[in-house]
Wavefront OBJ file of the C-alpha trace (Angstrom):
o trace
v -26.548 28.782 -7.551
v -25.803 29.291 -11.266
v -27.070 26.883 -13.937
v -24.232 24.619 -14.980
v -26.120 22.034 -17.213
v -29.320 23.760 -18.398
v -27.663 26.994 -19.495
v -30.186 27.841 -22.154
v -33.844 28.835 -21.488
v -35.743 26.126 -23.382
v -39.424 25.972 -24.146
v -41.051 23.573 -21.649
v -44.647 24.321 -22.459
v -45.356 20.691 -23.196
v -44.608 19.892 -19.531
v -46.704 22.790 -18.115
v -48.930 21.863 -15.223
v -52.583 21.461 -16.397
v -51.744 21.026 -20.001
v -50.962 17.248 -20.426
v -49.694 16.729 -16.891
v -52.612 17.061 -14.526
v -53.055 19.545 -11.593
v -55.404 20.178 -8.761
v -55.416 22.618 -5.787
v -52.862 21.707 -3.093
v -50.575 19.972 -5.580
v -48.060 22.658 -6.759
v -45.871 22.350 -9.774
v -42.141 23.039 -9.900
v -39.918 24.903 -12.389
v -38.925 22.421 -15.074
v -35.529 23.940 -15.834
v -34.467 23.908 -12.169
v -35.755 20.283 -11.833
v -33.456 19.249 -14.662
v -30.464 21.143 -13.308
v -30.865 19.636 -9.787
v -31.183 16.172 -11.218
v -28.006 16.534 -13.259
v -26.136 17.992 -10.237
v -27.178 14.906 -8.237
v -26.120 12.590 -11.126
v -22.541 13.790 -10.694
v -22.362 11.648 -7.545
v -24.366 8.616 -8.641
v -23.254 5.398 -10.420
v -23.360 4.925 -14.153
v -26.560 2.858 -14.273
v -30.241 3.465 -14.283
v -31.403 5.063 -11.004
v -34.289 4.605 -8.564
v -35.787 7.894 -7.358
v -38.109 8.615 -4.465
v -40.005 11.816 -3.541
v -41.458 11.555 -0.016
v -43.443 14.821 -0.461
v -44.550 14.169 -3.997
v -47.851 15.956 -4.083
v -49.375 15.369 -7.432
v -46.215 13.744 -8.759
v -45.345 16.655 -11.018
v -41.602 16.794 -10.214
v -41.117 13.027 -10.724
v -43.004 12.938 -13.912
v -41.080 15.886 -15.380
v -37.783 14.057 -14.553
v -39.098 10.916 -16.189
v -39.757 12.787 -19.440
v -36.413 14.674 -19.389
v -34.119 12.089 -18.022
v -35.879 8.697 -18.504
v -32.775 7.122 -20.059
v -31.063 7.395 -16.569
v -34.123 6.303 -14.516
v -35.230 2.787 -13.550
v -37.858 3.638 -10.980
v -39.950 6.585 -9.850
v -41.754 6.415 -6.465
v -43.683 9.026 -4.640
v -45.395 9.387 -1.358
v -47.386 12.020 0.317
v -49.232 12.308 3.617
v -52.347 13.807 1.938
v -54.350 10.864 0.515
v -56.304 13.131 -1.918
v -53.320 14.004 -3.953
v -51.976 10.358 -4.358
v -54.438 9.407 -7.187
v -53.249 12.557 -9.071
v -49.605 11.433 -8.588
v -50.420 8.014 -10.014
v -52.213 9.525 -12.978
v -49.332 11.759 -13.730
v -46.785 9.054 -13.377
v -48.860 6.889 -15.666
v -48.227 9.444 -18.477
v -44.748 7.955 -18.683
v -46.356 4.843 -20.181
v -47.779 4.495 -23.635
v -51.102 3.433 -22.302
v -51.345 6.294 -19.872
v -50.439 9.024 -22.351
v -52.799 7.542 -24.955
v -55.636 7.693 -22.398
v -54.794 11.308 -21.658
v -54.670 12.183 -25.278
v -58.106 10.585 -25.877
v -59.530 12.600 -22.943
v -58.168 15.795 -24.349
v -59.553 14.828 -27.809
v -62.971 14.361 -26.261
v -62.802 17.761 -24.491
v -61.677 19.407 -27.717
v -64.728 17.921 -29.560
v -67.037 19.008 -26.782
v -65.794 22.569 -26.175
v -63.515 23.475 -29.133
v -60.996 25.392 -27.085
v -57.658 26.281 -28.495
v -56.067 25.113 -25.245
v -57.316 21.623 -25.863
v -55.841 21.521 -29.324
v -52.584 22.809 -28.004
v -52.541 20.098 -25.284
v -53.191 17.456 -27.855
v -50.177 18.623 -29.874
v -48.063 18.498 -26.636
v -49.208 15.006 -25.918
v -48.068 14.034 -29.420
v -44.672 15.564 -28.829
v -44.339 13.897 -25.415
v -44.949 10.536 -27.032
v -41.591 11.008 -28.668
v -40.034 11.553 -25.252
v -41.501 8.479 -23.631
v -38.803 6.618 -21.613
v -38.102 2.963 -21.679
v -39.947 0.966 -19.036
v -39.830 2.609 -15.642
v -41.148 1.029 -12.428
v -43.799 3.540 -11.141
v -45.489 3.829 -7.753
v -47.242 6.371 -5.417
v -48.844 5.886 -2.031
v -49.938 7.786 1.057
v -47.301 7.989 3.816
v -45.696 10.359 6.311
v -42.359 11.592 4.953
v -40.903 11.551 8.444
v -41.656 7.803 8.809
v -39.695 4.999 7.100
v -41.643 3.669 4.088
v -39.189 1.911 1.765
v -36.967 -1.230 1.992
v -33.438 -0.753 2.998
v -30.953 0.332 0.291
v -33.667 0.482 -2.359
v -33.185 4.064 -3.824
v -30.305 6.046 -5.389
v -31.763 9.491 -5.174
v -34.228 11.079 -2.799
v -35.425 14.331 -4.255
v -38.164 16.498 -2.794
v -39.548 19.984 -2.852
v -40.588 20.003 0.803
v -43.545 22.140 2.162
v -42.935 25.851 2.519
v -46.124 26.661 4.348
v -47.646 28.599 1.362
v -49.758 26.097 -0.655
v -48.874 23.108 1.414
v -47.694 22.680 5.065
v -45.989 19.967 7.093
v -48.390 17.462 8.600
v -48.081 14.249 10.576
v -45.864 13.456 13.553
v -42.774 15.482 12.566
v -40.776 16.954 15.420
v -39.589 20.524 15.610
v -37.350 19.984 12.597
v -39.334 18.026 9.983
v -36.513 17.997 7.421
v -34.227 16.431 9.950
v -36.909 13.876 10.708
v -37.393 13.182 6.965
v -33.679 12.704 6.377
v -33.451 10.398 9.451
v -36.373 8.317 8.329
v -35.363 7.886 4.799
v -31.588 7.275 5.384
v -31.963 3.489 5.522
v -33.691 3.497 2.159
v -30.771 5.217 0.449
v -28.033 3.023 -1.023
v -24.528 3.779 0.137
v -23.361 6.793 -1.749
v -27.017 7.785 -2.520
v -28.065 11.424 -2.627
v -30.768 13.319 -0.835
v -31.708 16.508 -2.686
v -33.869 18.865 -0.576
v -35.408 21.915 -2.055
v -36.824 24.337 0.577
v -37.352 27.977 1.221
v -34.485 30.011 2.693
v -35.906 29.736 6.230
v -35.489 26.034 6.317
v -32.171 24.115 6.458
v -31.426 20.526 5.466
v -28.799 19.193 7.841
v -28.194 15.747 9.265
v -24.968 14.428 10.842
v -25.221 11.011 9.030
v -24.831 12.741 5.578
v -21.988 14.481 3.870
v -23.040 17.864 2.355
v -22.277 18.297 -1.389
v -24.189 21.427 -2.254
v -25.784 24.163 -0.180
v -26.917 27.192 -2.223
v -29.838 29.326 -3.185
v -31.578 30.198 -6.390
v -34.249 32.833 -6.257
v -36.530 32.043 -3.328
v -35.367 28.431 -2.977
v -32.573 26.762 -1.089
v -31.084 23.713 -2.662
v -29.152 21.189 -0.586
v -27.499 17.983 -1.784
v -26.493 15.500 0.940
v -24.718 12.171 0.338
v -25.000 8.985 2.366
v -21.439 7.749 3.073
v -20.416 4.682 1.001
l 1 2 3 4 5 6 7 8 9 10 11 12 13 14 15 16 17 18 19 20 21 22 23 24 25 26 27 28 29 30 31 32 33 34 35 36 37 38 39 40 41 42 43 44 45 46 47 48 49 50 51 52 53 54 55 56 57 58 59 60 61 62 63 64 65 66 67 68 69 70 71 72 73 74 75 76 77 78 79 80 81 82 83 84 85 86 87 88 89 90 91 92 93 94 95 96 97 98 99 100 101 102 103 104 105 106 107 108 109 110 111 112 113 114 115 116 117 118 119 120 121 122 123 124 125 126 127 128 129 130 131 132 133 134 135 136 137 138 139 140 141 142 143 144 145 146 147 148 149 150 151 152 153 154 155 156 157 158 159 160 161 162 163 164 165 166 167 168 169 170 171 172 173 174 175 176 177 178 179 180 181 182 183 184 185 186 187 188 189 190 191 192 193 194 195 196 197 198 199 200 201 202 203 204 205 206 207 208 209 210 211 212 213 214 215 216 217 218 219 220 221 222 223 224 225 226 227 228 229 230 231 232 233 234 235
């Protein structure tokens, strides 16, 4: 897959994991440029209104939070779920950075760490928080909870875009009651939540395939070690 929208290599250091956005073991980040490209590829098929997004394997909420900062003008809601309860508080804290109160609290924490330790990295993170303040989106409905991605967990026809970097078996692995094909089970479980014409964007490794007979495939390509598949629910 070639980049169609994000053709220039921009500086995304303000969105680096562990800088302002928070991180912890078992909650991997995601390439910011690729996240933006995939979102804009999905947007080609979606209606001209603010969108509701859901990541059923959200980990620490990094992917959703990045999209909120980069494309908040197109987003009305960001929801994340993960089967590992320990990462859900991290997802909530990261999503909260998309609010003035959440970002201010993070900046205050960074200021206190800078005063205590005097590290250059803290000063750089404070500067990043100040720049991110200018990128804060208008009000977005935010939520994160613990749930099995292969089980239904949202009301019918409540989301426009399902986007997920599914487990590869390196830092994180599939858990729960998934059958032999967990991506198929995920797509099956979350199909009712998608609005007619909604998109499911699945990012996996090259060994995994996102297929389901109830969806129409719009993109199936690779970039580096990742496979990107866009599937659309019929209207």
